[in-house]
N, C-alpha and C positions, 0 to 999 in steps of 0.2 A: 495495876501496873504489875508486871512480872518481875521475879527476882532478877533476871538479867538486865531488865530495863532499869532497875534500882541501883545496879552496880556500874552502869555506863555513865560516862561523863560528857558534857557538851564539848564541842570542838571550839578552840579559841581561834578567833579571826581578827583582822585588823581592817579598817577602812580609812581612807585618807581624803580629807577635804583639801585639795591643792589650790591655794590662792596664787594668782599671777602677780608678781611684782609689777608695779606701775600700771595695774589694770584693776582698779578697785572695784570690788563686788563681783569679780569674774572668777569662776572656778572650772576645773576640768572634770568632766564626766566621761566614762567609757561606754560604748555599746557592746554588749557582751556577745562573744562568739558562740559560747556554749549555754545550754538551758540553765536557768530560766533566761530566755532572751529578753532583752530591753536594755535600758540605761541604768548605770549603777556608778557609785563612787568606785574608784580603783581600790583594790583590796584583795584579800584572800587569807588562806590558812596560815597559821604560825607553824613553822617547821620545829621538829624536835631540836632542843638545845638553842633555840633562837629567842631572843628578847622581842617583846612587843614592838619596841622602837625599831630594832633591826628588821623585823619583818615589814613594818610599814614603809621604811625606806626601800627594802628589796621589792616589795609589791608595786610601789610607785614607779620604780625603774622598770620593772618588767612590763607593766601594762601601759605606761605613757612615755617611756624612754626619758623621763626626767629625773634629774638629781634634785631631790627635795631637802629642805631643812626643816625639821619638825619644830613647830613653835610651842605646841602644847597638846596635852590630852584634852580631848573635847568631852566626851561622855561615853559610858559604857552602855550597850543596849543587849538586853538578854532574854526577851520574850522567846518562849520555846518554839514559836511558829514563825519566827522572823525569817527563816530560810526554809523553803519547802523541801530541801533535800536532807537536812540534818538539823539537830538541835545545836545551834551555835551561840557563842557570846562574842561580841565584837567590841573592841576598844577603837573608838574613833579618834584620829589625830587631825589637827590642823597643821598644814605644812606650806611653805612658800617655795617658789622657784622663779628663776629668771629665764629658764630655757624655753624652748619651742616644743610642744608635745607632739608625739607621733605614736599612733596605735601600734601595740605590740602584743605577743603572747596571747592572752585570752580576750584581748580587746580587738574587735573587728573594725572599730571605728571610735573616734572620740570627738568631743566638742567642748567648746567654751561657753559657759552659760552664766546667766545672772538669775536672781530670784524671780525675775519677770519673764525669763525666756526659757525655763526648764522644759526638757523634752518629755515625751511620753511614749511607752509606758516607762515608769521607773520601777525597778524590781526590788525584791526584799522589802525591808523597812526603811529604804534609802529616802523615800519622800518625807517620812516622819524625821529622819536625821536632818535633812536639808531644811525642813520647816523649822526645827529647832535652831539650827545654825543661823538661818537668815533672820530669825526673830530675835536672836541674842539670848535665847533661853538659858544657855549654859556658858 
C-alpha cells in the first residue's frame, strides 16, 4: 500500500430499503442509469455537511420521488470491494412510505419486489444486504 493510499479515506454512502405501507414484504429497487448497470437499493453518496439520515431521505426522494420516513438504521456494510468504483462504507436504513414510486435522477427504472421476485442482476453488495434484510439477520 502506498503512502497516498494510507492517507485516503473511504467514501460514506447510504442505501435505503423502502417498505411500502399496506403492502407487506414489498420493497422498492431502482434500475441504475449509470455504471455499474443493474438493480440496486436507492442510495448514494453523503454530501459534505449532511447527516446520514438526511442523505438517506434526500437520495430516496431523488431516485424514487418518494417522501420516506426512516424507521431505523439496519446495518453498516464496509467491505473495501463492495463498490467497484471506490472504497465505500454504507449505512443502510429501513424506511416506509405511502407514496407511489417514480424513477428519477440516477434511476432509469424502478420496480416493487419481494424476496421471491428479486430481479437480476443486483449490483454492488445489495444482494447480500437484501438477503440479510429478508432473513431478519439484523
